[in-house]
C-alpha positions in Angstrom: 0.0 0.0 0.0 2.8 2.4 0.9 4.7 1.5 -2.2 1.7 2.3 -4.3 1.4 5.7 -2.6 5.1 6.3 -3.1 4.9 5.4 -6.8 1.9 7.7 -7.1 3.7 10.6 -5.5 6.8 10.0 -7.7 4.5 10.0 -10.7 2.8 13.2 -9.6 6.2 14.8 -9.0 7.5 13.8 -12.5 4.3 15.1 -14.0 4.7 18.5 -12.3 8.4 18.5 -13.3 7.5 18.0 -17.0 4.9 20.7 -16.8 7.4 23.0 -15.2 10.0 22.4 -17.8 7.4 23.0 -20.6 6.2 26.2 -18.9 9.8 27.5 -18.7 10.5 26.4 -22.3 7.4 28.0 -23.8 6.7 30.8 -21.3 10.2 32.1 -20.9 10.5 33.6 -24.4 7.0 35.2 -24.0 8.0 36.8 -20.7 11.2 38.1 -22.3 9.2 39.6 -25.2 6.9 41.2 -22.7 9.9 42.6 -20.8 11.4 44.0 -24.0 8.2 45.7 -24.9 8.3 47.9 -21.8 12.0 48.8 -22.0 13.5 52.1 -23.0 15.9 52.1 -26.0 18.8 52.4 -23.6 17.8 49.2 -21.7 17.2 47.0 -24.6 20.7 45.8 -25.1 21.6 45.5 -21.4 22.8 42.0 -20.8 21.1 41.7 -17.5 18.5 38.9 -17.1 16.1 41.1 -15.2 12.6 40.7 -16.5 11.4 44.0 -15.0 13.4 46.9 -16.3 14.5 49.7 -14.1 12.3 52.3 -15.9 9.4 50.5 -17.5 7.5 52.5 -20.1 4.4 52.1 -22.3 5.7 54.4 -25.0 6.4 51.5 -27.2 2.8 50.4 -27.2 1.7 54.0 -27.9 4.0 54.1 -30.9 2.6 50.8 -32.3 -1.0 51.8 -31.7 -0.6 55.2 -33.4 0.8 53.5 -36.5 -2.0 53.6 -39.1 -1.3 50.3 -40.7 -1.3 48.3 -37.5 -5.1 48.3 -37.3 -5.1 47.3 -41.0 -2.9 44.3 -40.1 -5.3 43.3 -37.3 -8.4 43.5 -39.5 -6.7 41.5 -42.2 -5.8 38.8 -39.7 -9.4 38.7 -38.5 -10.7 38.4 -42.1 -8.4 35.5 -43.0 -8.9 33.7 -39.7 -12.7 33.9 -39.8 -12.8 33.0 -43.5 -10.5 30.1 -43.1 -12.3 28.7 -40.1 -15.8 29.1 -41.6 -14.6 27.5 -44.8 -13.0 24.6 -42.9 -16.2 24.0 -41.0 -18.3 24.0 -44.2 -16.0 21.3 -45.8 -15.1 19.4 -42.6 -18.7 19.0 -41.2 -20.1 16.8 -44.1 -16.8 14.9 -44.3 -16.8 14.1 -40.6 -20.5 13.1 -40.8 -19.7 10.7 -43.7 -16.8 9.2 -41.8 -19.0 8.8 -38.7 -22.2 7.4 -40.3 -21.3 5.8 -43.6 -19.6 2.4 -43.8 -17.5 2.2 -46.9 -14.4 0.4 -48.0 -11.2 2.1 -46.8 -13.0 4.3 -44.2 -10.3 3.9 -41.5 -7.4 4.2 -44.0 -8.9 7.3 -45.5 -9.4 8.9 -42.1 -5.8 8.2 -41.2 -4.8 9.7 -44.5 -6.8 12.9 -43.6 -4.8 13.1 -40.4 -1.6 12.5 -42.3 -2.3 15.6 -44.4 -2.3 17.6 -41.1 1.4 16.6 -40.6 2.5 18.0 -43.9 4.2 21.4 -43.4 3.1 24.2 -45.7 6.8 24.7 -46.5 6.6 21.5 -48.6 3.9 22.8 -51.0 4.1 26.5 -50.7 6.6 27.1 -53.6 4.6 25.0 -56.2 1.5 26.6 -54.8 3.0 30.0 -55.4 3.8 29.2 -59.0 0.3 27.8 -59.5 -1.4 30.8 -58.1 0.9 33.1 -60.1 -0.2 31.5 -63.4 -3.8 31.9 -62.3 -3.1 35.5 -61.3 -4.4 34.8 -57.8 -1.4 36.3 -55.9 -2.1 39.2 -53.5 -5.6 38.0 -52.9 -7.4 37.4 -49.6 -9.6 34.9 -51.4 -6.8 32.6 -52.6 -5.0 32.9 -49.3 -8.1 31.9 -47.3 -8.6 28.9 -49.6 -5.1 27.7 -48.6 -6.1 28.4 -44.9 -9.1 26.2 -45.4 -7.1 23.4 -46.9 -4.7 23.5 -43.9 -7.4 23.5 -41.3 -9.8 20.9 -42.8 -8.0 17.8 -41.6 -7.9 18.8 -38.0 -11.5 20.1 -38.1 -12.6 16.8 -39.7 -11.0 14.7 -37.0 -12.4 16.8 -34.2 -16.0 17.0 -35.6 -16.1 13.2 -36.2 -15.8 12.7 -32.5 -18.9 14.9 -31.9 -20.8 13.1 -34.6 -19.9 9.7 -33.1 -21.5 11.0 -29.9 -24.9 11.4 -31.6 -27.0 8.1 -31.7 -27.5 7.0 -35.4 -31.1 6.2 -34.4 -31.8 10.0 -34.7 -30.7 10.0 -38.3 -32.8 6.9 -39.1 -35.9 8.3 -37.4 -35.5 11.6 -39.4 -35.2 9.6 -42.7 -38.2 7.5 -41.8 -40.2 10.7 -41.4 -39.2 11.8 -44.9 -35.8 13.5 -44.6 -33.1 12.7 -47.0 -29.6 11.8 -45.6 -28.5 15.4 -46.1 -31.7 16.7 -44.5 -31.2 14.5 -41.4 -27.6 15.8 -41.3 -28.6 19.5 -41.6 -31.8 19.6 -39.6 -31.3 17.0 -36.8 -27.6 16.1 -36.3 -25.9 19.4 -37.0 -27.9 21.5 -34.4 -27.0 18.8 -31.8 -23.3 19.3 -32.2 -23.4 23.1 -32.0 -21.1 23.2 -29.0 -18.6 21.1 -30.9 -18.9 23.3 -34.0 -18.2 26.4 -31.8 -15.2 24.9 -30.1 -13.7 23.7 -33.4 -14.3 27.1 -35.0 -12.5 28.9 -32.1 -9.5 26.5 -32.2 -9.1 26.7 -35.9 -9.4 30.5 -35.9 -6.6 30.7 -33.3 -4.4 28.5 -35.5 -5.2 30.6 -38.5 -4.4 33.8 -36.6 -0.8 32.7 -36.1 -0.2 31.4 -39.7 3.0 32.8 -41.1 4.3 30.9 -44.1 1.2 31.1 -46.3 0.6 34.8 -46.2 4.3 35.5 -46.3 4.6 33.8 -49.7 1.2 34.7 -51.2 0.8 38.3 -50.1 3.1 41.2 -50.7 0.9 44.4 -50.6 1.1 46.0 -47.2 -2.7 46.7 -47.3 -3.3 42.9 -47.4 -0.9 41.6 -44.9 -2.1 39.9 -41.6 -0.5 40.9 -38.3 1.9 37.9 -38.3 3.6 39.4 -41.5 2.7 42.9 -40.6 5.0 42.9 -37.6 7.9 41.9 -39.9 6.9 44.7 -42.3 6.5 47.0 -39.3 10.1 46.2 -38.2 11.5 47.0 -41.6 9.5 50.1 -42.4 8.8 51.8 -39.1 10.8 50.4 -36.2 14.1 49.9 -38.0 16.4 49.0 -35.1 13.8 49.6 -32.4 13.6 46.1 -31.0 11.4 47.2 -28.1 8.7 48.6 -30.5 8.7 45.4 -32.4 8.3 43.5 -29.2 5.3 45.7 -28.2 3.8 44.9 -31.6 4.3 41.2 -31.0 2.6 41.4 -27.6 -0.4 43.2 -29.1 -0.6 40.7 -31.9 -0.8 37.8 -29.4 -3.4 39.4 -27.2 -6.6 38.7 -29.4 -5.7 34.9 -29.6 -4.8 34.7 -25.9 -7.9 36.6 -24.8 -10.2 34.5 -27.0 -8.8 31.3 -25.6 -8.9 32.5 -22.0 -12.5 33.8 -22.3 -13.8 30.7 -24.0 -11.6 28.1 -22.3 -14.3 26.7 -20.0 -16.8 26.5 -22.9 -14.2 24.7 -25.1 -13.2 22.2 -22.4 -16.9 21.6 -21.5 -17.8 21.0 -25.2 -14.8 18.7 -25.9 -15.4 16.8 -22.7 -19.1 16.4 -23.5 -18.3 15.0 -26.9 -15.8 12.6 -25.4 -18.3 11.3 -22.8 -21.1 10.8 -25.4 -18.7 8.9 -27.6 
């Protein structure tokens, strides 16, 4: 009995240790960027490891917020994130429903193939994609960029939504079809409203992923008026801040805030929705 308790305590200790290392690994750079964003130009290149500068200032944030194009970058990110997430939901929901309800040859293999697509980095296909879009005259377009966002987000959205569809009893579909609904009618009128919490959670998660996308807009967009915030900060560094590292850091913090705030505000809802889908499954 004591040995079991001892092993349990050791396991808990190792778990907290891993979490602590992960927190330092991922949270350390974020804290350092936050520290840089409130430094004066004189303190930026000080080699001290102090997180809180001697004379903290908000001047860097004021400089970023008063830059006209910063709001344009934010709006462009919002457009691309929402368009990519909604498009991914439109494609992924019927696909996930088919994987959940229809029994066809190669179902499992095809589902694994969909997940494998999620593992392909955009770097692998972005150059051929650039040449393809250039021939079609689709470069510097939010429409074409959002199409690529949709393609990137669909595999993850399909896998997540399939879990929610699995949590809905197939008898509901059959009852709807007995009453005269087609398969698509049962999907749209009966099943889809029942997984609304799942749809919302997947939408939020894919929107957060799209918000931080860098490679795709960096290659496909070049006009400053079309750039999202992830590329806009790079453009901001070259055109406005020049060597002002603290101003670029302030812009980075402001760029992260919408995604962080969205996750924090909707965290309980997302966890509740995901847990509900897992329990029903």
